[in-house]
N, C-alpha and C positions, 0 to 999 in steps of 0.2 A: 327211598324215594326222596327227591329234593325238588324244590320250586324251580321251574324253568324261567329264565329271564330272556325276554326278546326285545329287540329294538322297536322303536315307534314305527320305523319303515316296515318291519316285518308284520307288525300289528295291522297296518293298512291292508296288507295282502291276506293275512290269515284270520281276519276278524270274524268272518262267517263260519269258521271252523270250530268255534267254541260253543259249548252248551249254554253258557251264560256269560255275560259281561258284567262285572261287578265294580261299581264306583264306590270307593271307601271314603270319599270326601263328605263334607257336611251338606245338609239339604240345600242351603243357599248356593253353594258352589255348583252342586248338581243342577239346580234350577237354571243357572245362567247358561250352562252348556254341559254336555257329556258325550261320550262315545255313542254311536248308533246302537240301539237296542239295549243300552245299559240299564241296570237296576241299581238303585241307591241303597247301599248297606253302610251307613255312616259309622265310622269308628268313633267319631265325636260329633254330636249335634252342634248347632250353631252356638247355643248358650255355653255348652261345655268347652267349645273351642275358644270362645272369648275368655272364659274363666281360666283356662290353662295359659292363655296369652298374658292375662293379668298377673298370674303367679310368676311367669317368666320375667316380666318387667319389674314388678314391685317386690318380689321376694328373692328368688334365685332360679337358675335353670334346673338345678337338681330337684327343688321342690316342685317345679312345674312338671318335670318328667315323672316324678312319683304320682302326682295327681293324674296326669294324662294316662299313665299306665293303668291305674285303677279304673278310670272311666272307660278306656278302650277295652279292657278285659270284660267289664260288665256288658258293654254293648255287643262285643263279639259273641259273648255267651248267649245273648238274646237272639242274635242272627242265627247262631247254630241251632237253637231250639226251634225258632220259627220257620227258618228257611232250609236248613241243611239236613235235618233228620230224615225227611222223606227222600233225599237224593240217593240214587243207586251208586254202587261202587265205581261205575264207569263214568260218572259225571266229571266233566272237564271244564272248569271255569277260567276265565281271563280276569285278572284283578288289577286295578290301578288306583292311584290317588293323585295328588296335585303334581308333585315333582320328586321329592326326596325318597318316597317309598316307605316311610315309617308306618303310616296308617295302613296302607295296603299290605306292607310286609308283615305286620302283626297278624292280619287276617289270613294271608297266604300261608304263613308258617303253621298256624293251627289247622287249617284245611289240609295241608300237606301231612301233618302228623296224624290226622285221622286216616289218611290213606288215599286221598284224591290226587289226581294229576293236576297241579295248579300252575298257571303261567302268569308271570308278572311283567308289566310293561316298564322297561327302564326309562326313567325320566317322566313317567306318568302322563297325565292329561296334557301338561304343557308341551312335552315332546311330541305327543300324538298330534296335537293341533298344528305345531310347527311343520311336521311332516305332511299333514293333510294340506296345508296351505301351499306347500311346494308341489304337491301332486295335483292340486285342483286345476291349474291352468293347462297342464299336460293332459289331464283327463278330459277337460272341456274341448280341447282341440281335436279329439279323436272322432267327434261325431259330425254327421251331416244334418244340419238344422234346416227346418222349414219354418220361417217366421210368419206367423199370422198377424197381419196388419189390419187396421180398420179404426175409424174414428169411434169415440166413446158411444157405447150403446149398440154397436154393430153386431155384438154377439160373439166376440172372440173367446171369452171364457166358456160359453155354452158350446162352441164348436170344439174347443180343446177337450171338454168333458165328453162330448160325443165321440171324438177321435179315440180317446182312451177306452171308452166303452166298446169300441169296435176293434180293439186290440193294438192300436198304435202306441208308440212310445211318446209320452207327453211330459214335458217339464213345465208344470204350472207354478211359476214363480210367485204369483199372487196368493195362491193357496198356501205355499210354504211360508210366505211372509205374513199371512193373516191380514192382508191389506189389498185394496183395489187400485192402488197406484195412482192416486190423484188427491187433490186437496180435500175432496169429499169421500176419500176411499177408506176411511176408518170403518171397521166392522164391530158394532157394539158387542161387548162381552167376550171378544177374542183379542187379547193383547198380542202385540207383535213379539216374536222371539228376539233374543239378543242378537247382535251381529255375529257373535261366535256360533250361536245355535243355527242361525240362518245359513252360514257358510257350511256347517256340517250337514244340514238338511239337503242343500244343493249337491254337495259332494256325494252323499249317500244315494240321492236320486240318480246322479250320473253313473255311479258305480253299478246300478241295477240295469243299465241300458246295454244293448247290443250294437256295436258300431256298424254292423252289417245293415241296419235299418235306420231310416231317418228319425230324428227327434223333432216333434212339433212344439213350438214355443211362441209365446206372445211377444209382440214388439215393445218390450219394456224400456223405460229410461234407465239411467244408471242407479236410481234409487226407487225402491218400492216402499213407500211410506218412510220409515226411519232406518231401513236397512239397505245396504248397498249390494248390488249384484256383483259377484266376484269379477275382477277385471278381465281375467282370461276368458270367462264365459261371455261377457258383454261384447268383447272384441270379436269372438267367433260368431255370435249372433248377428252383429252388424255387417259382417261380410257374407252372410248366407242369403240364399234365394228367398224372396218374399212372396206372400200370397195376400191379395187385397180382398178383405171381406166387406161387402157392401149390403146395407139395408136401407130402405126408404126412411126418411126422417120420422114419419109418424110411427113406424115400427120400432125405431130406435127409442123414441120417447116412451112408448108402451113397455118396451123391454126394461128400461131404466126404472120405471115406476114399479115394475114387478121385482126387479133384483134389489132395489133400494127401498123396499116397502117399509123398513124401519124408520126411514125419514118421513114417509107419509103418515105413519102412526104416531110419530113424535115430532110435530112441527117445530117446537122450540129448539129441539136438538138440531134439526135441519137449519134453522135460522142462525143458530150459534156457529155452525160449520161454515155457513155462507159468509160470515164475517171475515174469514180468512182470505176472501177475495177482494176485500176493500182496497188494498194497495193496487191491485191489478185493474179493477173495474170502477173504483170510485165509491164514495160513501152514498151518493144519491142512488146510484144503480142498485147497490146492495140493499139499501133500505127499501127500495121499491120491490125488489125480489122478496124480501122478508115479509112485507105487507101483503103481497099477492099470495104468498104461501099461507099466511095466517087466515086469509080469506078463502082458502080452499082451492086456489088455482095453481096447484103445484105443476101441472102439465105445461102451462105457459112459461113458468120459471125455468123448467128443464129445457124447453125449446130455446129460450134465450141463452141459457148457459151453454148449450151446444153451439149455437150459431155465433155468439159473440166471444166465447171464451175457449171452450174445449177444442172445437174443430180447428180454428186457426193455430192454436198452440201445438196441437198434435201434428198437423200437416207440416208445420215449419220444422218440428223436431224430426219427424220421420224422413223427410227429404234431406235433411242435413246429416243424419246419422246412419241411415241404412243404405249402403251404397247400391244395392240391387233393387231398391224400391221402384225406380222407373221401369224396370222390366217385370214388375209383379203381375202375375195372372189374377184375374178378377173372379171372385167367388160370389155368387148371388143366390143365397137360399130363398126359397119361396116365401118364407116369413120368419118370424123370430122364434117359433115354437120349438120344443125339444124334438118333435118328430121331423121338422124341416132340417134341423141341424144334424140329426142322425142320418137322414137321407144324404145330405151333403157330405158328411164324413165318410159314409160308405162309398159314395161315388169317387171321392178323392183317393181313397185307398185302393179301389179297383183300378183307377187310372194310374196310380203309382206302380201297381204291380205290372201293368202293361208297359209302362215306361221303362221299368227295370228290365223287363224281358227284351225290349227293343233298343234300349240305350238312348231313347229320345228324351229331350228335356223340355217337357211341357206338362201342364195340368189340365185335364179335361173335366168339366163339371156338367 
């Protein structure tokens, strides 16, 4: 038996066919990004990798290779004991490292010698990411998107969640990005992924969809917090049919107070984030919002934020960027509750089934 080598392009297609995907890089490399469903079996941890690098620079390549070999052997032995001993003979893993294959090659060789059918990605993670970035715009262009539009607090995320619960294909970019896509969109305790990881999460989500059915997505801007939506995807979204979700202003305020409860619970954190609007709204206005918030009147601050800042900015952006927005069908849930959004989602999907059967292009709510 010998280790099979496959190209990164083949790995894109065959990824789901392996029992496990094993990343032999260091934990910090793995944390920045990795292949979908990968587990980290580091051949060298971060400290060991730095130590080997220091030997390479300060002593010699030969001494560095000797040290690296001893550390890699020790770590692979631990992985065998902890992870491999329970595996059956039929277990078939895919293994990769950064690029050159030395770290993954050592692990693959030992697994092969045990008797497992092992596959190695030529060019490692670097080649896989390059192939994925080439595939992503082609993949994004395969789908029929339905863009949920609506001003801040209109319940777009709640509707997407309800659509998913009803069986629809949903691409929730804010969930993938761990951000609510605004100046105040940070989610405490949930750091954003790296750009590389976000690209991979989007690619993996798209790979799971069926082109025969529409994909529902929110009308995002080019960036969701600190990560950028892949160019091919944002282009496809901006050309897609739009659905306008409307809620009365009081309902929107109540929804935002519910969904951003962490701001209500930590007013100083809220006031700190409001400071980011100083350039756009001016020091006096922001200071007044901060004072009102500290006095417990967060609802009035939210109302002004909507009327003075978020609504005008959103409407300007949506009209400029989404070409089918003027034709958007209006969706009006009875209120902001989960039950109302579920009812709306169910009606949308039933209407979609009727439209697919008749070939008509309209949405009935």
